[in-house]
TORTI-298384 format. One line per 2 residues: their letters; for each residue x, y, z of N, C-alpha, C, CB. Coordinates in Angstrom, 2 decimals. Atoms other than C-alpha are relative to their C-alpha. Glycine has a CB too. Layout:
REM TORTI-298384
a) X Y Z X Y Z X Y Z X Y Z  ...
//
This chain:
REM TORTI-298384
xx) -1.09 0.73 0.63 -43.34 53.26 44.47 -0.54 -1.32 -0.56 1.14 -0.27 1.02  0.41 1.23 0.67 -43.91 50.42 42.01 1.24 -0.70 -0.52 -1.01 0.29 -1.15
xx) -1.09 0.80 0.55 -41.45 47.65 41.24 -0.58 -0.96 -1.01 0.76 -0.77 1.13  0.51 0.81 1.11 -41.91 45.84 37.95 1.03 -1.04 -0.39 -0.36 0.89 -1.22
xx) -0.91 1.09 0.38 -40.42 42.48 36.98 -0.60 -0.76 -1.18 0.26 -0.96 1.20  0.47 0.68 1.21 -40.79 41.10 33.46 0.47 -1.45 -0.02 0.49 0.74 -1.26
xx) -0.39 1.39 0.24 -40.68 37.44 32.48 -0.67 -0.47 -1.29 -0.39 -0.93 1.20  0.63 0.60 1.16 -41.54 35.23 29.53 0.74 0.17 -1.30 -1.34 0.55 -0.15
xx) -0.77 -0.15 1.23 -38.94 36.30 27.02 0.72 -1.29 -0.36 1.01 1.13 0.14  -0.72 1.19 0.42 -36.94 33.80 25.04 0.19 -0.02 -1.49 -0.72 -1.25 0.44
xx) -0.25 0.20 1.42 -36.16 32.40 21.62 -1.19 -0.72 -0.63 1.31 -0.81 -0.22  1.13 0.60 0.69 -38.95 31.60 19.18 0.22 0.13 -1.50 -1.33 0.65 0.43
xx) -0.10 -0.08 1.45 -39.19 30.88 15.48 -1.01 0.99 -0.56 -0.21 -1.38 -0.63  0.92 -0.92 0.68 -40.81 33.33 13.11 -1.34 -0.69 -0.20 0.59 0.47 -1.36
xx) 1.34 0.54 0.07 -44.56 32.87 13.10 -0.52 -0.53 1.31 -0.05 -1.07 -1.01  0.38 0.53 -1.30 -44.58 31.66 16.67 -0.56 1.06 0.92 1.17 -0.66 0.64
xx) 0.61 -0.89 -1.00 -46.00 33.20 19.83 0.78 -0.05 1.30 -1.47 -0.39 0.25  -0.52 -0.08 -1.36 -44.78 34.32 23.22 -0.95 0.86 0.80 1.45 0.59 0.02
xx) 0.75 -0.88 -0.88 -46.53 35.81 26.21 0.95 0.52 1.07 -1.21 -0.74 0.64  -0.79 -0.66 -1.04 -44.66 38.30 28.34 -0.91 0.34 1.18 0.69 1.27 -0.56
xx) 0.69 -0.39 -1.22 -45.69 38.93 31.91 0.82 1.04 0.73 -0.27 -1.22 0.91  -0.68 -1.00 -0.81 -44.88 41.83 34.17 -0.73 0.08 1.33 0.04 1.41 -0.72
xx) 0.58 -0.01 -1.34 -45.53 41.47 37.88 0.41 1.25 0.74 0.42 -1.25 0.78  -0.25 -1.26 -0.70 -45.82 44.60 39.98 -0.18 -0.15 1.50 -0.91 1.09 -0.53
xx) 0.17 -0.06 -1.44 -45.36 45.21 43.66 -0.85 1.22 0.33 1.37 0.06 0.72  0.75 -1.17 -0.42 -47.44 47.67 45.63 -1.50 -0.23 -0.05 0.36 1.19 -0.85
xx) 1.45 0.17 -0.10 -51.09 48.02 46.51 -0.77 0.95 -0.89 -0.43 0.18 1.42  0.69 -0.99 0.82 -51.85 50.84 44.07 0.11 -0.31 -1.48 0.55 1.39 0.28
xx) -0.21 0.43 1.38 -51.37 48.86 40.87 -1.09 0.54 -0.92 0.03 -1.53 -0.08  1.12 -0.40 0.87 -54.82 49.77 39.52 -0.04 1.51 -0.24 -1.32 -0.46 0.60
xx) -0.02 -1.44 0.22 -53.99 53.48 39.72 0.85 0.40 -1.21 0.51 0.70 1.23  -0.95 -0.31 1.06 -51.47 53.23 36.90 -0.46 -0.52 -1.36 1.35 -0.58 0.33
xx) 0.01 0.55 1.34 -51.65 52.97 33.19 1.27 -0.81 -0.19 -0.12 1.13 -1.06  -1.15 0.89 0.20 -49.30 50.28 31.94 0.35 -0.08 -1.48 -0.30 -1.40 0.55
xx) -0.43 0.08 1.38 -47.27 49.94 28.81 1.14 -0.98 -0.20 0.41 1.35 -0.48  -1.15 0.81 0.42 -44.81 47.77 26.94 0.77 0.80 -1.05 -0.46 -1.39 -0.57
xx) -0.90 -0.63 0.95 -41.85 49.19 25.09 1.03 -1.03 -0.42 0.68 1.27 0.61  -1.11 0.87 0.39 -39.03 47.57 23.18 1.17 0.86 -0.46 -0.43 -1.00 -1.11
xx) -1.21 -0.74 0.34 -35.48 48.59 22.50 0.94 -0.88 -0.82 0.71 0.51 1.27  -0.98 0.64 0.85 -33.17 47.61 19.68 1.38 0.47 0.42 -0.27 0.29 -1.51
xx) -1.35 -0.42 -0.39 -29.40 47.72 20.23 0.37 1.36 -0.58 1.03 -1.04 -0.44  -0.42 -1.31 0.45 -28.16 51.28 20.06 -1.13 0.97 -0.32 0.84 -0.14 -1.17
xx) 1.16 -0.84 0.30 -31.67 52.69 19.69 -0.74 0.38 1.28 -0.95 -0.72 -0.98  0.85 -0.37 -1.12 -34.15 54.43 21.96 -1.16 -0.99 0.11 -0.52 1.45 -0.17
xx) 1.15 0.88 -0.22 -37.10 52.60 23.45 -1.19 0.47 -0.81 -0.36 -0.06 1.49  1.18 -0.30 0.80 -40.15 52.40 21.22 -1.24 -0.55 0.69 0.14 -0.59 -1.42
xx) 1.30 0.43 -0.53 -43.74 52.18 22.34 -0.51 -1.21 -0.78 -1.04 1.15 -0.05  0.60 1.18 0.62 -45.38 48.82 21.68 -1.50 -0.04 0.26 0.67 -1.29 0.52
xx) 1.42 0.09 -0.36 -48.68 48.78 23.58 -0.21 0.64 1.36 -0.48 -1.47 0.00  0.34 -0.61 -1.28 -50.44 50.52 26.45 -1.44 -0.28 0.36 0.27 1.50 -0.02
xx) 1.36 0.21 -0.46 -53.53 50.12 28.57 -0.31 0.94 1.15 -0.21 -1.46 0.43  0.39 -0.85 -1.11 -55.50 52.25 31.00 -0.11 -0.84 1.27 -1.34 0.71 -0.30
xx) 0.02 0.68 -1.29 -56.15 51.31 34.63 -0.85 -1.27 -0.01 -0.51 0.93 1.07  0.94 1.11 -0.02 -58.97 48.91 33.78 0.31 -1.07 -1.03 -1.38 0.51 -0.21
xx) -0.22 0.92 1.11 -57.67 47.28 30.64 -0.99 0.18 -1.13 -0.06 -1.40 0.48  1.04 -0.17 1.02 -60.66 48.54 28.65 0.46 0.89 -1.15 -1.25 0.57 0.61
xx) -0.55 -0.84 1.06 -58.71 51.15 26.69 1.43 -0.44 -0.28 -0.04 1.51 0.40  -1.34 0.45 0.37 -55.67 49.99 24.79 0.49 0.79 -1.22 0.01 -1.52 -0.31
xx) -0.63 -0.69 1.12 -53.26 51.46 22.28 1.18 -0.84 -0.47 0.46 1.45 0.41  -1.06 0.82 0.56 -50.79 49.81 19.93 0.80 0.78 -1.04 -0.57 -1.26 -0.63
xx) -0.80 -0.50 1.11 -47.93 50.75 17.68 -0.50 -0.66 -1.28 1.53 -0.29 0.22  0.48 0.54 1.28 -48.82 50.28 14.02 0.68 -1.32 -0.35 0.23 1.02 -1.11
xx) -0.78 1.18 0.39 -46.11 47.66 13.66 -0.48 -1.29 0.68 1.44 0.22 0.33  0.43 1.20 -0.71 -47.80 45.29 16.12 -1.52 -0.17 0.02 0.51 0.03 1.42
xx) 1.47 0.10 0.01 -51.51 45.98 15.58 -0.45 -1.28 -0.70 -0.63 1.22 -0.70  0.51 1.24 0.56 -53.41 42.79 14.95 0.83 -1.22 0.36 -0.08 0.11 -1.47
xx) -0.86 1.14 -0.38 -50.54 40.65 16.27 0.22 -0.08 1.51 1.36 0.11 -0.71  -0.27 -0.04 -1.44 -49.96 41.75 19.89 -1.26 0.43 0.73 1.17 0.96 0.32
xx) 1.12 -0.37 -0.87 -52.49 42.03 22.70 0.52 0.28 1.40 -1.07 -1.13 0.02  -0.35 -0.34 -1.38 -51.96 43.85 25.98 -1.21 -0.23 0.87 0.50 1.47 0.11
xx) 1.08 0.20 -0.96 -54.03 42.88 28.99 0.56 0.12 1.41 -0.68 -1.39 -0.21  -0.45 -0.12 -1.37 -53.90 43.28 32.73 -0.96 -0.70 0.94 0.15 1.47 0.40
xx) 0.79 0.63 -1.05 -55.13 41.50 35.83 0.31 0.76 1.29 0.31 -1.55 0.13  -0.27 -0.83 -1.17 -55.43 43.99 38.66 -0.01 -0.80 1.30 -1.02 1.12 0.09
xx) 0.01 0.84 -1.20 -56.19 41.26 41.18 1.34 -0.69 0.21 -1.12 -1.05 -0.10  -1.30 0.66 -0.07 -52.85 39.65 40.34 1.16 0.98 -0.16 0.10 -1.08 -1.09
xx) -1.05 -1.01 0.19 -50.94 42.93 39.84 0.92 -0.36 -1.16 0.82 0.17 1.28  -0.80 0.46 1.12 -49.81 41.71 36.45 -0.53 0.56 -1.31 0.02 -1.53 -0.05
xx) 0.35 -0.40 1.35 -49.78 43.02 32.91 0.67 -0.98 -0.96 0.43 1.49 -0.30  -0.46 0.99 0.96 -49.35 40.76 29.90 0.15 0.63 -1.39 -0.97 -1.18 -0.05
xx) -0.08 -0.33 1.41 -48.26 41.10 26.31 0.02 -1.31 -0.77 1.27 0.88 -0.32  0.08 1.18 0.85 -49.43 38.30 24.06 0.50 0.37 -1.37 -1.45 -0.56 -0.06
xx) -0.62 -0.32 1.28 -47.27 38.31 20.95 -0.19 -1.18 -0.95 1.50 0.34 0.18  0.27 1.04 0.98 -48.45 36.33 17.94 0.62 0.37 -1.34 -1.51 -0.21 -0.16
xx) -0.56 -0.21 1.34 -47.16 35.93 14.39 1.30 0.78 0.07 -1.00 0.75 -0.90  -1.25 -0.73 -0.23 -43.74 37.00 15.54 0.89 0.01 -1.23 0.75 -0.60 1.17
xx) -0.90 -0.21 1.13 -41.24 38.34 13.03 1.42 0.25 0.53 -0.48 1.19 -0.88  -1.37 -0.32 -0.45 -37.45 38.66 13.20 0.15 1.46 0.44 0.98 -0.31 -1.10
xx) -0.07 -1.42 -0.39 -37.97 42.44 13.41 -0.54 0.26 1.39 -0.78 0.85 -0.99  0.48 -0.16 -1.38 -39.67 41.89 16.77 1.09 -0.30 1.02 -1.20 -0.92 0.24
xx) -1.11 0.30 -0.91 -36.32 40.84 18.23 0.47 1.28 0.68 1.17 -0.66 -0.77  -0.36 -1.19 -0.78 -35.55 43.32 21.02 -0.07 -0.35 1.48 -0.95 1.20 -0.34
xx) 0.25 0.10 -1.44 -35.44 43.81 24.76 -1.33 0.70 0.27 1.17 0.63 0.85  1.33 -0.52 -0.29 -38.98 44.34 26.01 -0.08 0.44 1.46 -1.08 -1.05 -0.30
xx) 0.14 -0.58 -1.33 -39.76 46.55 28.99 -1.47 0.29 0.30 0.84 1.28 0.11  1.30 -0.49 -0.42 -42.94 47.09 30.93 0.21 1.26 0.84 -0.78 -1.09 0.80
xx) -0.10 -1.27 -0.69 -43.66 50.44 32.52 -1.35 0.41 0.54 0.55 1.08 -0.93  1.22 -0.49 -0.63 -46.21 52.17 34.74 -0.03 1.51 -0.04 -0.10 -0.50 1.45
xx) 0.16 -1.44 0.15 -47.58 55.66 34.25 -1.21 0.50 0.77 -0.13 0.37 -1.47  1.12 -0.62 -0.71 -49.67 57.73 36.62 -0.93 0.72 -0.97 0.52 0.98 1.07
xx) 0.82 -0.77 0.93 -50.84 59.95 33.78 -0.72 -0.89 -1.00 0.85 1.00 -0.74  0.63 0.90 0.95 -51.79 56.90 31.74 -1.15 -0.80 0.58 1.01 -0.94 -0.54
xx) 1.03 0.79 -0.66 -54.41 55.67 34.17 -1.33 0.06 -0.75 -0.19 0.47 1.43  1.31 -0.17 0.67 -57.36 57.04 32.15 0.11 -0.28 -1.48 -0.54 1.42 0.22
xx) -0.22 0.22 1.43 -55.98 57.06 28.62 1.43 -0.50 -0.17 -0.25 1.32 -0.83  -1.37 0.51 0.17 -52.98 54.97 27.55 0.92 1.05 -0.61 0.00 -1.25 -0.87
xx) -0.97 -0.95 0.52 -49.86 57.02 26.88 1.12 -0.78 -0.68 0.56 0.91 1.12  -0.91 0.73 0.86 -47.15 56.16 24.39 1.40 0.58 -0.11 -0.58 -0.10 -1.34
xx) -1.36 -0.52 0.04 -44.00 58.14 25.16 0.72 -0.35 1.30 0.00 1.53 -0.23  -0.74 0.48 -1.16 -41.23 57.08 27.50 -0.02 0.99 1.15 1.44 -0.29 -0.39
xx) -0.10 -0.97 -1.09 -41.13 60.35 29.46 -1.27 0.07 0.84 0.32 1.36 -0.56  1.26 -0.01 -0.77 -44.74 59.84 30.59 -0.07 -1.16 0.99 -1.19 -0.07 -0.95
xx) 0.01 1.16 -0.88 -43.88 56.61 32.41 0.92 0.23 1.20 0.41 -1.26 -0.76  -0.71 -0.28 -1.24 -42.74 56.73 36.02 0.89 -1.15 0.46 -1.00 0.32 1.08
xx) -0.73 1.17 -0.49 -41.53 53.19 36.67 0.24 -0.97 -1.15 -0.76 -0.70 1.16  -0.40 0.91 1.06 -39.74 50.64 34.54 0.51 -1.32 0.58 1.09 0.63 -0.88
xx) -0.60 1.27 -0.34 -38.87 46.97 34.71 1.42 -0.08 -0.56 -0.84 -1.15 -0.53  -1.40 0.17 0.41 -35.43 45.57 33.97 0.13 -0.50 -1.43 0.69 -0.96 0.93
xx) -0.02 0.46 1.38 -36.38 44.17 30.57 0.15 -1.50 -0.14 1.10 0.67 -0.73  -0.15 1.42 0.33 -36.61 40.73 29.01 0.26 -0.12 -1.50 -1.28 -0.81 0.41
xx) -0.42 0.14 1.39 -34.99 39.60 25.77 -0.97 -0.89 -0.76 1.42 -0.55 -0.07  0.78 0.81 0.94 -37.15 38.36 22.91 0.80 -0.11 -1.28 -1.41 0.62 -0.26
xx) -0.75 0.24 1.23 -35.38 36.78 19.96 -0.84 -0.87 -0.92 1.37 -0.68 0.30  0.80 0.72 0.98 -37.24 35.68 16.85 0.93 -0.42 -1.14 -1.18 0.88 -0.53
xx) -0.88 0.51 1.04 -35.31 33.47 14.46 -0.78 -0.19 -1.30 0.65 -1.33 0.43  0.66 0.10 1.31 -36.04 33.36 10.75 0.08 -1.42 -0.53 0.63 0.97 -1.01
//
């Protein structure tokens, strides 16, 4: 069992940056691949970024490549999403998730993730 708690969301102007954090409980944190998803009102969750157990393999949605960076600190049981050059289209609720099957290669679909956080709102003003 893994419990995930996101933080770091908020309001930022277009072009600005935010760093999301996701703290996990449990001693088996390094066994999971980790991902970030976002959800627009009335829409399904979309993959944003994912990482394997070590942080050495990462994957990104085309819409955030070159702007967002996912990283993890297994000693601190935390995964991060550094978001730069933010756009109004990045406004959404952001969720972190953990996937057993994503431990070796990052996975990018919601059904592959076993545990989810409660989400944090990111709002980018124009």
